[in-house]
N, C-alpha and C positions, 0 to 999 in steps of 0.2 A: 460519341463523349464517352463512353464506358471505361475506354480508356485514357481519356483527360483522367478522370477520377480515380483511377490507379495510380496514374505517375501522379496525381498531387499528392495521393495519401503517402507515397513514398516521400514524395522533398518533402514533404513536410516530417513525417517520422525519422528522415537522415535531418535533416535541423532539429528537431531535438535534440535528436542521438550527439549533435557537435555542440548544442549549447550544455548538453550536460556535461561532456565531455570537457572544454571549454570551464562550466562555472567547479567543477573537479577540482580541476588542474589547479586552476588560482586561484581557490579556497588551501588547496594542500601547498603553494607555494610561501601565498603571505598567513595560513593560521596554522599548518600542515592537519587541516581535518580535512576529510570525505562528508560532504554531504551523502550524496547519491552511495548508496553501498548496499547491497544484497541481505545485510540484518535492517537497515533502514526500514526494507523494502518489506521483510515478514512484520518489521513492528507495526508498520503504518499498515499495513493489510490487517494484521489482528487488530488493530483499533479499528478498523472500517466495518471491520465483521462482529465487534461489541457494537458499534454503535448503529449499525440494518438491523439486527436480530432480537438488540433492545427498542429499536422506535418499535419494529414487529411486535413483540412481547407487548408493548406499550397499547398499541393502539387496537388489540386482541382485547386484551384486560376492561381497556375503557371503553370496546362495542357492549363486552356484555356486566358491564358497570363492578368489574371486578378488583382485586387487590393490584393498581397502577405501580407499586412504590418498586416493585422488582425489575421493571420495562426499565425505570427511570434510573434506578440502580447501574444496570448492565450499560444504559447511554453515558450514564454521568464517568465510570472506568474507561472506554475509550477516549472520553474526549479530555481523564486528566492524561492519559498515553498519550493523549496527542499532544498536551500543551508539556509532557514529560518529555516529550522530542524535543519540539521548539527550544525549551528551555535546556535542553541542551545543546544545541546550537548557538543559542546565545552563548550561552559558558564558555564553550571554543571558539568563537569570533566576538567580530561584533555587535549588539544589541541591533540596528540597524542593517547589517549583512544578512547574520542568523534568522533574521525575521521576514526578512523580503526571501532570500533564497530559500529560508523552512517552509512559507506560505507557496512558493513556486511547486517545489516539492511535495508538498501533499498534492497540491490541484496537478502533477503529473504521475502524482503515485494511483491515485485514484483509478483510471483505466490500467495501470499495470496493473496493480490490487485486483479488479475484477479479472484480467489474465492468469492472473500466477492462482488463482484461485478455482479456475478452469482447468486449467494444467495439473495443479495438485489430485483433481476427482480425474482427471484423464490416467496419469500417472498410475492413481490408487486403482483403477478399472480394470489396468494393465497387469501390473501386478498381484489381482486379486485373482482373474486366471493361470498364473504359474502355477504348475503343476510341481507337484516335492519329485525331489532327484531319491531312487531305490538303488543303495546298492544289492545286486544278488550272490556276490560273490561266497 
């Protein structure tokens, strides 16, 4: 049964990669604009991080009856960034296509953002173990 789960997960990943490639090629030919890029992934990841930590800040201050405005501002920055990304998609394509693919992109980038954050911290941990090179000549 485990093998079926693994094969199904791989099939879903392959399907999503083919879907992303199809959307990008279609938008490149029609609008000369790519939706799924590394820059958009980083931008969306930063937006999600702002929303996540702003929510945590807000709930923490709400629990201790503190100043909740800071958390709300951080959440608003994340939401404005996502709105700006959707606006950029709509500006470069049509309203319906840009909004539909933008929402699909935001949904697909949620797990990708989580995995990229993990990969970032793994890279930082690996690079922090790097020792300096000393030339003794």
